[in-house]
N, C-alpha and C positions, 0 to 999 in steps of 0.2 A: 605565101600566106598571109593577108593582113590582119591587123588587129579585129575589124568588123567581121573577117571570116571567121577568125577563132571563136567569138563570141555566138554567131550563128550556129557555129557547128556544137558547141555546146549546150546551146538550147535544144538541138538535137537530142540530146541523150538525158533531157531532165525527165524524171517520175517523181511520184508525189514521195517516197521514200527519201531521194536525193536531195529533192526540195527542202522537206524538213531538218535533214541533217547539218544541209550546209546554211540554213537558216540560223538554227542554232548555234554551229561555230562562228559564224561571224557576229555572232553577240559576244564572242569572247574577246573581241575587239571594241567591244563598247565600252563607255565611262565607268557605271557599274559594275563591271568584270575588275577592272584593275582598282575600283574602291576594294574589293574582295581581297585580291591578292596583296597590295600594299598594308591591307590591314592584318592579314595574315603576318605577312614576314614582320611587320613593325611592330605589333603585338606580342604574336607567341613566338618569335624566331631568334628577331637580332635588329634591334630597332635602327641599327647604323646602317646596316644593307637594307631596311626598309626605306630607310630616308635617302638613302643613296637611289635606290630604284624610283622612288617618288620623285625628285630632283631630274633625274633622267628622263622621266617620262614628260614633267613639267616644259622643259627647256626643249626637248624633240619637238612637243605640241606645236610651241611656240615659232620653231624653224618651220616647220610643217604649214602652220597659218602663211609664215612671210611668203613662201614657195609659192602654195596654192593662189594667193595674190598675185605674186609676180606672174606667174607662168598662165592664170586663167584660163584654162582648158575645159570646156564643158563635160557633162558627163553621156557617155555613150548612146545611153536612152534620150537623150535630148536632141541629138543630132541626128539618130537614125526612129524616129517614136515608132514607125511602121515596121520594122524590121525587127526593134528587140523588145523585150516584155520584161521588164525588171521583177525581182521579187525585194523583198525587204526594203522599202523604200526610205521605211524611217529611220533607217541607218545611214542614208547618203545623202550630207547636205553640202551646198555649197560646190567649190571647184573641184574637178578631177583630181590634178595631178599635182602631188603625187600622193599617192593612196595612203590615208592613214593606218588603213588597217593591215597596211606592209611594213611601215615604217615605224611605227611606235610597237607593236609587236617586237622587232627585229631588235630593237633599242633595248624593252622590258625581259622579254624573253630572253634575249641574246645574254643581257648580262646576269640572268639567271644563271643558266646554261653555264659561261665564264666559272658560275662562283661553283658549279659540282666537280667533284674529282672523277666519277667514273662516267666515260664515252656511253654507256648504254644507260644511264640516269641523262644525260646530254641529249639523248634522242628525242626524250618527250617534249622540253623546249622549241628545239628545233621542229619538230615534229607540229607546233603549234603553232610557230610561227609560219610554216607552208600551209598548212589547211586552211588559216583565217585569210592569210592571203589568196590562196587559189579560190575562198569562197567568194570573195568579189569579183573575180570573172564568171564562175558560174552564175551568180543573181545577178550578174549583168549592170554591174554597179559601178563599174572601173573599165578603160583601155588595159589590154594586158601590158602597154609601155608605161602606164600609171603603176604597176606594183612591180614593175623591174626598176624603175627610179625609185619609189618609196624605201623596196628592199636595200640597193646600193646606198642611198642615204642614209637609211637606217645604221646600216653597216658603218658606214663613214662617222656618223655620230658615236656610234657605239666606241670606236677603235679611240677616239678623242675623249671621251668620258672615261672610259678606261685608264689610259694614259694620265690624265687630271688626277684619278683617286690615286694612280699609283703615285704620283708625285706626293701626294698628301700622305698617303701611307709610308713613305718611306722618307719623310722630314723635307723634301725638298722645296716644298710649300708649304709652310708653317703660317697659319694666320691663331690669332689671338680672338678670343671669344667678342670681342669690340671690334675686331676688323671684319670677323663674318657676320654680323648685324649690318655693318657696313656696306658691305657686298650684297649682302640680299636686301638692303634699303633702295642700293641702285641700282641694283638688277631690275628690281621690281616696279620702280620708278620708270626706266630706260622701256619697259617693255609696256606699260601703261602708255606712257609718251606716244610709242610707234606702234603700239598695238592696238588702238580703238576702232581703227577701221579694219581689223582683220577679224574673218569667222575665229572665235576661241580665244582670241588674244587676250580678252579682259579675265575671261577664267583662267588663264595660266599665268597672267600676272600675278592675281589674286593669290592662286594656290602655292606659287612661290615664294610671296611675301609672307603669308599667315603660315605655310607648313614651314618654313625658313626660322622663321620668330619662333615657333611654336617648339621645333624641335632643337634650337640652340636652347632654349629658357628649360627643356625638362633636361639636356645634357648637365647645363649648370646645376639642379635640383637633385640630380640623379638618385631620383628614390622611387624609380619604377624597376621592376624586373620581371622578364618576359615568361620565368617559370610558371607553371599551371597545372594542371590534371585535363584529361581530353577534355572531361568538360567543363571546364574551367573557361580552354582556349575557343570550343565552342561558343560560348554563352557569351565572349569578349568580343568575337568577330561578328557575330549576329545581331547583337544587341547594339552596336557601332555602326556597321552597316545601315541598320533600321532609322537609328538616330541623326546620321549623316545625311541621309535618303528625306526625313522626315524634316530635318532641317533646311535643307536643300528647298524642298517645297513649299514652306512656310514661308524662306525668305520671299521666293521669287513671288508670292500672292503678296507679301507686306510690301516689298520695296522695290518690286517690277523685274524688269530685264535691259534696262538701258544698261549702256557699257559700263559706267560709275558701279551700279547696281550687280551687274557680274561680277565684277571684281570684289565686292565688298561681299558678295555672295560664299564666293569661293575662298577668297581671304580667310571669313569666318568657319567655313568649313574644313579647310587644313588645318588651322591653328586648334580645332577643336580635336581632331584625330589626333595631332602630333603632339599636343599636350594636356588640352583639359580632359581628353580620357583617359590616357594613360596616369594622370594624378588622380583621378578618381578611382581606377581601378586601382592602385596603389595605395589609397586610403582604405578601401575596403577592405583591400588585405591586411593590412597594419590592424585594422582593428579585428578582424578575426584572429588572427594571431595573439592577439590581447586579451580576447575574448576568453583563450585556451589557457 
């Protein structure tokens, strides 16, 4: 059975309920969904883990952009417009292979799964990876091969990333703060130089630069604590997501969407998320404790 046969067969089982379900599921692979995941972990659980999830996502997104440009595989509905009727087209941009909705969940949710001790809990992130990946086939936005390659590449990137983090944790790769700043600056510059022609290349470069510098600055200050009440956690995440989305909109309206502007927008957002927001939260918490 060819990839086209699989997509046509999936279209035959469509119904309004499944359409609604998989359109919702596929948005778990959207940029905004990752904002929420990163902020929940970074602000409420463990900022080091949140930062590692964020950096794994950014690097993987850049690798994905490079692969898409190199392979230049068109979307299935563009090749067979009379046979395929895609849904949720707003979530499909650029080339088809590899699927970002397979690759990125494999890295982010795969890393989360590895942090969980219980296999029962690990089934949740694994299920999210599978459902988001399958949603792209159901919605006819990717070829089956795109999904398989995305999952395989995501798994490979995850293995490399976990190994590097293990080297850091065991002391085999020790870098001073100044050396870390240099690595972030060089990596961001390289990503900028080679990523201008890539879809999402500039956002990834900006996010790495802004997020890396913001996290290193917060680590140096060491004045933020993740502890809070349930209501406090909810307020932190909701207000932070709202601030970042509003900031993204304002920057796009102000400076436009040219490649340098994209880099500046995402550098500002990442720096705000990793440093400015935690510093403000810490200041508010300190003031409240002082008043008591």
